Structure formats: structure tokens, C-alpha cells
ChimeraX commands (.cxc) that place a marker at each C-alpha (Angstrom):
marker #1 position 40.97,116.88,81.34 radius 0.5
marker #1 position 40.96,115.36,77.84 radius 0.5
marker #1 position 39.23,118.55,76.56 radius 0.5
marker #1 position 41.76,120.77,78.06 radius 0.5
marker #1 position 44.55,118.71,76.74 radius 0.5
marker #1 position 43.09,118.86,73.26 radius 0.5
marker #1 position 42.59,122.65,73.48 radius 0.5
marker #1 position 46.23,123.06,74.66 radius 0.5
marker #1 position 47.35,120.82,71.77 radius 0.5
marker #1 position 45.43,123.10,69.25 radius 0.5
marker #1 position 46.98,126.11,70.65 radius 0.5
marker #1 position 50.44,124.78,70.55 radius 0.5
marker #1 position 49.98,123.71,66.99 radius 0.5
marker #1 position 48.76,127.22,66.13 radius 0.5
marker #1 position 51.79,129.00,67.98 radius 0.5
marker #1 position 54.07,126.38,66.03 radius 0.5
marker #1 position 52.79,127.66,62.83 radius 0.5
marker #1 position 53.18,131.23,63.71 radius 0.5
marker #1 position 56.75,130.45,64.85 radius 0.5
marker #1 position 57.28,128.71,61.44 radius 0.5
marker #1 position 56.25,131.80,59.65 radius 0.5
marker #1 position 58.53,133.77,61.93 radius 0.5
marker #1 position 61.35,131.41,60.90 radius 0.5
marker #1 position 60.42,131.91,57.24 radius 0.5
marker #1 position 60.48,135.61,57.72 radius 0.5
marker #1 position 63.84,135.52,59.63 radius 0.5
marker #1 position 65.30,133.50,56.77 radius 0.5
marker #1 position 64.33,135.97,54.03 radius 0.5
marker #1 position 65.52,138.90,56.24 radius 0.5
marker #1 position 68.77,137.17,56.72 radius 0.5
marker #1 position 69.29,136.32,53.12 radius 0.5
marker #1 position 68.24,140.17,52.22 radius 0.5
marker #1 position 70.73,141.43,54.72 radius 0.5
marker #1 position 73.62,139.20,53.42 radius 0.5
marker #1 position 72.82,140.27,49.69 radius 0.5
marker #1 position 72.48,143.96,50.87 radius 0.5
marker #1 position 75.68,143.86,52.76 radius 0.5
marker #1 position 77.87,141.89,50.39 radius 0.5
marker #1 position 76.62,143.03,46.96 radius 0.5
marker #1 position 75.09,146.45,47.52 radius 0.5
marker #1 position 77.25,147.44,50.44 radius 0.5
marker #1 position 74.13,148.45,52.34 radius 0.5
marker #1 position 72.89,146.37,55.16 radius 0.5
marker #1 position 69.12,145.88,55.73 radius 0.5
marker #1 position 68.19,148.13,58.59 radius 0.5
marker #1 position 66.73,146.37,61.48 radius 0.5
marker #1 position 67.23,142.88,60.16 radius 0.5
marker #1 position 69.33,141.63,63.20 radius 0.5
marker #1 position 66.89,143.18,65.69 radius 0.5
marker #1 position 63.83,141.70,64.19 radius 0.5
marker #1 position 65.52,138.34,63.89 radius 0.5
marker #1 position 66.48,138.40,67.45 radius 0.5
marker #1 position 62.91,138.99,68.62 radius 0.5
marker #1 position 61.73,136.34,66.19 radius 0.5
marker #1 position 63.87,133.74,67.70 radius 0.5
marker #1 position 62.01,133.89,70.89 radius 0.5
marker #1 position 58.77,132.94,69.12 radius 0.5
marker #1 position 60.41,130.25,67.22 radius 0.5
marker #1 position 61.97,128.45,70.24 radius 0.5
marker #1 position 59.42,129.17,72.95 radius 0.5
marker #1 position 56.52,128.51,70.54 radius 0.5
marker #1 position 57.81,125.18,69.70 radius 0.5
marker #1 position 58.55,123.89,73.34 radius 0.5
marker #1 position 54.89,122.98,74.21 radius 0.5
marker #1 position 54.39,121.07,70.99 radius 0.5
marker #1 position 57.66,119.23,71.49 radius 0.5
marker #1 position 56.43,118.12,74.96 radius 0.5
marker #1 position 53.01,117.00,73.49 radius 0.5
marker #1 position 54.99,114.73,71.15 radius 0.5
marker #1 position 57.35,113.85,74.02 radius 0.5
marker #1 position 60.14,114.82,71.60 radius 0.5
marker #1 position 62.55,116.37,73.92 radius 0.5
marker #1 position 65.98,114.88,74.19 radius 0.5
marker #1 position 66.29,112.29,76.75 radius 0.5
marker #1 position 69.01,109.71,77.62 radius 0.5
marker #1 position 67.36,106.33,76.99 radius 0.5
marker #1 position 70.36,104.14,78.15 radius 0.5
marker #1 position 68.42,103.05,81.17 radius 0.5
marker #1 position 64.89,104.19,80.39 radius 0.5
marker #1 position 64.34,101.68,77.57 radius 0.5
marker #1 position 65.59,98.78,79.73 radius 0.5
marker #1 position 63.29,99.27,82.36 radius 0.5
marker #1 position 59.53,98.13,82.88 radius 0.5
marker #1 position 56.56,100.53,82.31 radius 0.5
marker #1 position 56.13,101.32,86.06 radius 0.5
marker #1 position 59.86,102.29,86.29 radius 0.5
marker #1 position 59.71,104.28,83.11 radius 0.5
marker #1 position 56.66,106.09,84.43 radius 0.5
marker #1 position 58.44,106.88,87.65 radius 0.5
marker #1 position 61.59,108.14,85.92 radius 0.5
marker #1 position 59.10,110.34,83.66 radius 0.5
marker #1 position 57.55,111.77,86.91 radius 0.5
marker #1 position 60.90,112.73,88.12 radius 0.5
marker #1 position 61.59,114.39,84.75 radius 0.5
marker #1 position 58.24,116.21,84.83 radius 0.5
marker #1 position 58.93,117.50,88.28 radius 0.5
marker #1 position 62.47,118.68,87.44 radius 0.5
marker #1 position 60.94,120.46,84.30 radius 0.5
marker #1 position 58.25,122.03,86.17 radius 0.5
marker #1 position 60.67,123.46,88.80 radius 0.5
marker #1 position 63.02,124.82,86.10 radius 0.5
marker #1 position 60.36,126.20,83.79 radius 0.5
marker #1 position 58.50,127.72,86.92 radius 0.5
marker #1 position 61.51,129.56,87.83 radius 0.5
marker #1 position 61.93,130.72,84.24 radius 0.5
marker #1 position 58.39,131.82,83.98 radius 0.5
marker #1 position 58.66,133.80,87.26 radius 0.5
marker #1 position 61.69,135.76,86.00 radius 0.5
marker #1 position 60.07,136.12,82.39 radius 0.5
marker #1 position 57.07,137.69,83.83 radius 0.5
marker #1 position 59.12,140.04,85.97 radius 0.5
marker #1 position 61.22,140.98,82.82 radius 0.5
marker #1 position 58.00,141.53,80.69 radius 0.5
marker #1 position 56.54,143.76,83.26 radius 0.5
marker #1 position 59.69,145.97,83.42 radius 0.5
marker #1 position 60.04,145.88,79.58 radius 0.5
marker #1 position 56.36,147.16,79.17 radius 0.5
marker #1 position 56.80,149.79,82.00 radius 0.5
marker #1 position 60.06,151.10,80.32 radius 0.5
marker #1 position 58.67,150.66,76.87 radius 0.5
marker #1 position 62.04,149.02,76.18 radius 0.5
marker #1 position 63.27,148.98,72.63 radius 0.5
marker #1 position 66.38,148.04,70.55 radius 0.5
marker #1 position 69.06,150.48,69.83 radius 0.5
marker #1 position 69.61,151.08,66.04 radius 0.5
marker #1 position 68.16,152.87,62.91 radius 0.5
marker #1 position 64.91,151.27,63.61 radius 0.5
marker #1 position 63.89,150.86,67.03 radius 0.5
marker #1 position 61.88,147.63,67.73 radius 0.5
marker #1 position 59.99,147.32,70.94 radius 0.5
marker #1 position 61.33,144.47,73.07 radius 0.5
marker #1 position 58.32,143.88,75.33 radius 0.5
marker #1 position 56.40,141.61,72.76 radius 0.5
marker #1 position 59.33,139.05,72.83 radius 0.5
marker #1 position 59.37,139.08,76.63 radius 0.5
marker #1 position 55.71,138.54,76.70 radius 0.5
marker #1 position 55.88,135.71,74.19 radius 0.5
marker #1 position 58.61,134.00,76.27 radius 0.5
marker #1 position 56.49,134.17,79.29 radius 0.5
marker #1 position 53.33,132.92,77.52 radius 0.5
marker #1 position 55.27,130.01,75.79 radius 0.5
marker #1 position 56.73,128.98,79.22 radius 0.5
marker #1 position 53.25,129.04,80.73 radius 0.5
marker #1 position 51.86,126.91,78.04 radius 0.5
marker #1 position 54.57,124.41,78.50 radius 0.5
marker #1 position 54.11,124.24,82.31 radius 0.5
marker #1 position 50.49,123.60,81.62 radius 0.5
marker #1 position 51.44,120.69,79.52 radius 0.5
marker #1 position 53.91,119.49,81.89 radius 0.5
marker #1 position 51.13,119.33,84.64 radius 0.5
marker #1 position 49.00,117.19,82.24 radius 0.5
marker #1 position 51.97,114.90,81.67 radius 0.5
marker #1 position 52.67,114.68,85.39 radius 0.5
marker #1 position 49.15,113.46,86.07 radius 0.5
marker #1 position 49.25,110.99,83.29 radius 0.5
marker #1 position 52.80,109.60,84.23 radius 0.5
marker #1 position 51.60,109.29,87.83 radius 0.5
marker #1 position 48.73,107.36,86.57 radius 0.5
marker #1 position 50.99,105.15,84.51 radius 0.5
marker #1 position 52.76,104.19,87.69 radius 0.5
marker #1 position 49.34,103.08,89.18 radius 0.5
marker #1 position 48.29,101.04,86.28 radius 0.5
marker #1 position 51.66,99.99,84.78 radius 0.5
marker #1 position 50.51,101.08,81.18 radius 0.5
marker #1 position 53.24,102.03,78.81 radius 0.5
marker #1 position 53.81,105.41,77.44 radius 0.5
marker #1 position 51.66,106.10,74.56 radius 0.5
marker #1 position 53.18,109.12,72.86 radius 0.5
marker #1 position 51.22,111.35,70.37 radius 0.5
marker #1 position 53.21,109.97,67.30 radius 0.5
marker #1 position 52.39,106.44,68.37 radius 0.5
marker #1 position 48.89,106.73,67.14 radius 0.5
marker #1 position 49.80,107.41,63.60 radius 0.5
marker #1 position 49.35,104.59,61.29 radius 0.5
marker #1 position 52.38,102.59,60.38 radius 0.5
marker #1 position 53.01,102.29,56.46 radius 0.5
marker #1 position 54.86,99.17,55.57 radius 0.5
marker #1 position 57.98,99.64,53.42 radius 0.5
marker #1 position 57.13,96.74,51.19 radius 0.5
marker #1 position 53.46,95.76,50.15 radius 0.5
marker #1 position 52.24,92.54,48.82 radius 0.5
marker #1 position 50.69,91.93,45.42 radius 0.5
marker #1 position 47.77,90.01,46.71 radius 0.5
marker #1 position 49.41,86.65,46.57 radius 0.5
marker #1 position 51.30,87.18,49.68 radius 0.5
marker #1 position 54.48,87.64,47.67 radius 0.5
marker #1 position 56.46,90.91,47.73 radius 0.5
marker #1 position 56.58,92.89,44.56 radius 0.5
marker #1 position 59.78,92.70,42.61 radius 0.5
marker #1 position 62.41,95.23,43.71 radius 0.5
marker #1 position 63.23,98.02,41.43 radius 0.5
marker #1 position 66.74,99.54,41.19 radius 0.5
marker #1 position 66.63,103.18,41.02 radius 0.5
marker link #1:1,2 radius 0.2
marker link #1:2,3 radius 0.2
marker link #1:3,4 radius 0.2
marker link #1:4,5 radius 0.2
marker link #1:5,6 radius 0.2
marker link #1:6,7 radius 0.2
marker link #1:7,8 radius 0.2
marker link #1:8,9 radius 0.2
marker link #1:9,10 radius 0.2
marker link #1:10,11 radius 0.2
marker link #1:11,12 radius 0.2
marker link #1:12,13 radius 0.2
marker link #1:13,14 radius 0.2
marker link #1:14,15 radius 0.2
marker link #1:15,16 radius 0.2
marker link #1:16,17 radius 0.2
marker link #1:17,18 radius 0.2
marker link #1:18,19 radius 0.2
marker link #1:19,20 radius 0.2
marker link #1:20,21 radius 0.2
marker link #1:21,22 radius 0.2
marker link #1:22,23 radius 0.2
marker link #1:23,24 radius 0.2
marker link #1:24,25 radius 0.2
marker link #1:25,26 radius 0.2
marker link #1:26,27 radius 0.2
marker link #1:27,28 radius 0.2
marker link #1:28,29 radius 0.2
marker link #1:29,30 radius 0.2
marker link #1:30,31 radius 0.2
marker link #1:31,32 radius 0.2
marker link #1:32,33 radius 0.2
marker link #1:33,34 radius 0.2
marker link #1:34,35 radius 0.2
marker link #1:35,36 radius 0.2
marker link #1:36,37 radius 0.2
marker link #1:37,38 radius 0.2
marker link #1:38,39 radius 0.2
marker link #1:39,40 radius 0.2
marker link #1:40,41 radius 0.2
marker link #1:41,42 radius 0.2
marker link #1:42,43 radius 0.2
marker link #1:43,44 radius 0.2
marker link #1:44,45 radius 0.2
marker link #1:45,46 radius 0.2
marker link #1:46,47 radius 0.2
marker link #1:47,48 radius 0.2
marker link #1:48,49 radius 0.2
marker link #1:49,50 radius 0.2
marker link #1:50,51 radius 0.2
marker link #1:51,52 radius 0.2
marker link #1:52,53 radius 0.2
marker link #1:53,54 radius 0.2
marker link #1:54,55 radius 0.2
marker link #1:55,56 radius 0.2
marker link #1:56,57 radius 0.2
marker link #1:57,58 radius 0.2
marker link #1:58,59 radius 0.2
marker link #1:59,60 radius 0.2
marker link #1:60,61 radius 0.2
marker link #1:61,62 radius 0.2
marker link #1:62,63 radius 0.2
marker link #1:63,64 radius 0.2
marker link #1:64,65 radius 0.2
marker link #1:65,66 radius 0.2
marker link #1:66,67 radius 0.2
marker link #1:67,68 radius 0.2
marker link #1:68,69 radius 0.2
marker link #1:69,70 radius 0.2
marker link #1:70,71 radius 0.2
marker link #1:71,72 radius 0.2
marker link #1:72,73 radius 0.2
marker link #1:73,74 radius 0.2
marker link #1:74,75 radius 0.2
marker link #1:75,76 radius 0.2
marker link #1:76,77 radius 0.2
marker link #1:77,78 radius 0.2
marker link #1:78,79 radius 0.2
marker link #1:79,80 radius 0.2
marker link #1:80,81 radius 0.2
marker link #1:81,82 radius 0.2
marker link #1:82,83 radius 0.2
marker link #1:83,84 radius 0.2
marker link #1:84,85 radius 0.2
marker link #1:85,86 radius 0.2
marker link #1:86,87 radius 0.2
marker link #1:87,88 radius 0.2
marker link #1:88,89 radius 0.2
marker link #1:89,90 radius 0.2
marker link #1:90,91 radius 0.2
marker link #1:91,92 radius 0.2
marker link #1:92,93 radius 0.2
marker link #1:93,94 radius 0.2
marker link #1:94,95 radius 0.2
marker link #1:95,96 radius 0.2
marker link #1:96,97 radius 0.2
marker link #1:97,98 radius 0.2
marker link #1:98,99 radius 0.2
marker link #1:99,100 radius 0.2
marker link #1:100,101 radius 0.2
marker link #1:101,102 radius 0.2
marker link #1:102,103 radius 0.2
marker link #1:103,104 radius 0.2
marker link #1:104,105 radius 0.2
marker link #1:105,106 radius 0.2
marker link #1:106,107 radius 0.2
marker link #1:107,108 radius 0.2
marker link #1:108,109 radius 0.2
marker link #1:109,110 radius 0.2
marker link #1:110,111 radius 0.2
marker link #1:111,112 radius 0.2
marker link #1:112,113 radius 0.2
marker link #1:113,114 radius 0.2
marker link #1:114,115 radius 0.2
marker link #1:115,116 radius 0.2
marker link #1:116,117 radius 0.2
marker link #1:117,118 radius 0.2
marker link #1:118,119 radius 0.2
marker link #1:119,120 radius 0.2
marker link #1:120,121 radius 0.2
marker link #1:121,122 radius 0.2
marker link #1:122,123 radius 0.2
marker link #1:123,124 radius 0.2
marker link #1:124,125 radius 0.2
marker link #1:125,126 radius 0.2
marker link #1:126,127 radius 0.2
marker link #1:127,128 radius 0.2
marker link #1:128,129 radius 0.2
marker link #1:129,130 radius 0.2
marker link #1:130,131 radius 0.2
marker link #1:131,132 radius 0.2
marker link #1:132,133 radius 0.2
marker link #1:133,134 radius 0.2
marker link #1:134,135 radius 0.2
marker link #1:135,136 radius 0.2
marker link #1:136,137 radius 0.2
marker link #1:137,138 radius 0.2
marker link #1:138,139 radius 0.2
marker link #1:139,140 radius 0.2
marker link #1:140,141 radius 0.2
marker link #1:141,142 radius 0.2
marker link #1:142,143 radius 0.2
marker link #1:143,144 radius 0.2
marker link #1:144,145 radius 0.2
marker link #1:145,146 radius 0.2
marker link #1:146,147 radius 0.2
marker link #1:147,148 radius 0.2
marker link #1:148,149 radius 0.2
marker link #1:149,150 radius 0.2
marker link #1:150,151 radius 0.2
marker link #1:151,152 radius 0.2
marker link #1:152,153 radius 0.2
marker link #1:153,154 radius 0.2
marker link #1:154,155 radius 0.2
marker link #1:155,156 radius 0.2
marker link #1:156,157 radius 0.2
marker link #1:157,158 radius 0.2
marker link #1:158,159 radius 0.2
marker link #1:159,160 radius 0.2
marker link #1:160,161 radius 0.2
marker link #1:161,162 radius 0.2
marker link #1:162,163 radius 0.2
marker link #1:163,164 radius 0.2
marker link #1:164,165 radius 0.2
marker link #1:165,166 radius 0.2
marker link #1:166,167 radius 0.2
marker link #1:167,168 radius 0.2
marker link #1:168,169 radius 0.2
marker link #1:169,170 radius 0.2
marker link #1:170,171 radius 0.2
marker link #1:171,172 radius 0.2
marker link #1:172,173 radius 0.2
marker link #1:173,174 radius 0.2
marker link #1:174,175 radius 0.2
marker link #1:175,176 radius 0.2
marker link #1:176,177 radius 0.2
marker link #1:177,178 radius 0.2
marker link #1:178,179 radius 0.2
marker link #1:179,180 radius 0.2
marker link #1:180,181 radius 0.2
marker link #1:181,182 radius 0.2
marker link #1:182,183 radius 0.2
marker link #1:183,184 radius 0.2
marker link #1:184,185 radius 0.2
marker link #1:185,186 radius 0.2
marker link #1:186,187 radius 0.2
marker link #1:187,188 radius 0.2
marker link #1:188,189 radius 0.2
marker link #1:189,190 radius 0.2
marker link #1:190,191 radius 0.2
marker link #1:191,192 radius 0.2
marker link #1:192,193 radius 0.2
view
């Protein structure tokens, strides 16, 4: 299980990096399109269509990594006030709800990807971009997230049994103190910047 989780994490990081490159490309395309439209009175052909397709990679590429880090938004009004077992039970409920939602999304994403490939679906405009790669990326990103949710569900169910607190991926990072000592146990003098 640990090997599979590590492999999934590496794949999520790779997809996150590819999504970051897509974001960078979209940014340059957007700037080029604005400059072309406002200054040269000629928009960049295909900039909007390519940016739309890239957004799918950016968003669905990052979902799995955000789940690995447990960085998705949650309302912690009650969660932080409960004990570890209750927190784990709440996390199991969240995992199950997310699994249901993203399974339905995956089902429809696969259907849309199949239809898009069969029709060779493309954008309308001067440059026709195929839409099926974005549909396939949406389905693949959702499938990766579902795999991570299954791992989290198993871990959270085990936390109910053991009563262990949640250890998120970012908890294992070393903590760097804000002020260090000078060896005598005294804090160094503060400097005004």
C-alpha cells in the first residue's frame, strides 16, 4: 500500500508540474493576446481555445496533489474541537462523499471523452484545436483523485480504530524557528529593517 501511495504521489507531482507549465503557457498566451488586441489591433489566433483546454490540465492535474497534502478547503469549526477518533470519523464521511461525487464525475467524463474521440471534436475558430485531449485529461485526473481518496479512506478508517491523529504530508516537514539563539541561550538582537 505504501509503495502504491508513493507512486501515486510521484505521478501527482509530475502532473502538477505539467499543469504549472500549462499555466505559464496560458499566462504568456493571455499577455500576447492582450498586447495583440490592444496595441496591434490583431488578436492572437487560438489563444482563447488553447487557454480553455489548458485550464482542465491546471485544475484537474492539481486535485490529486491537493488531496495528498490534505489541502482542500474544509470547515474546521467543529473538526478541530473533536478528538482524533471523531476527526477520523468525520474524515471518513468526507472521503465517502468525495468518492461518490468524483465517481459520478468520472463516469460522465469517460462518456464525454469517448464521444469526443469518436467525433474528433474540435473548437470552432481560425485554428481548430481538438477537444478530446482535455476530456481525457479530465477523466485521468479524476481517476487519480479517486485512487488517492481510496487510500485516504483506508487510512482514516484505521485512524478510527487506533485513535491516531491525522498526519498530513506537510506535517513531516522540518519546522524552522523564527528566532535562533546565539549559543548562550540568548536570542540575538533584533534588527530593524
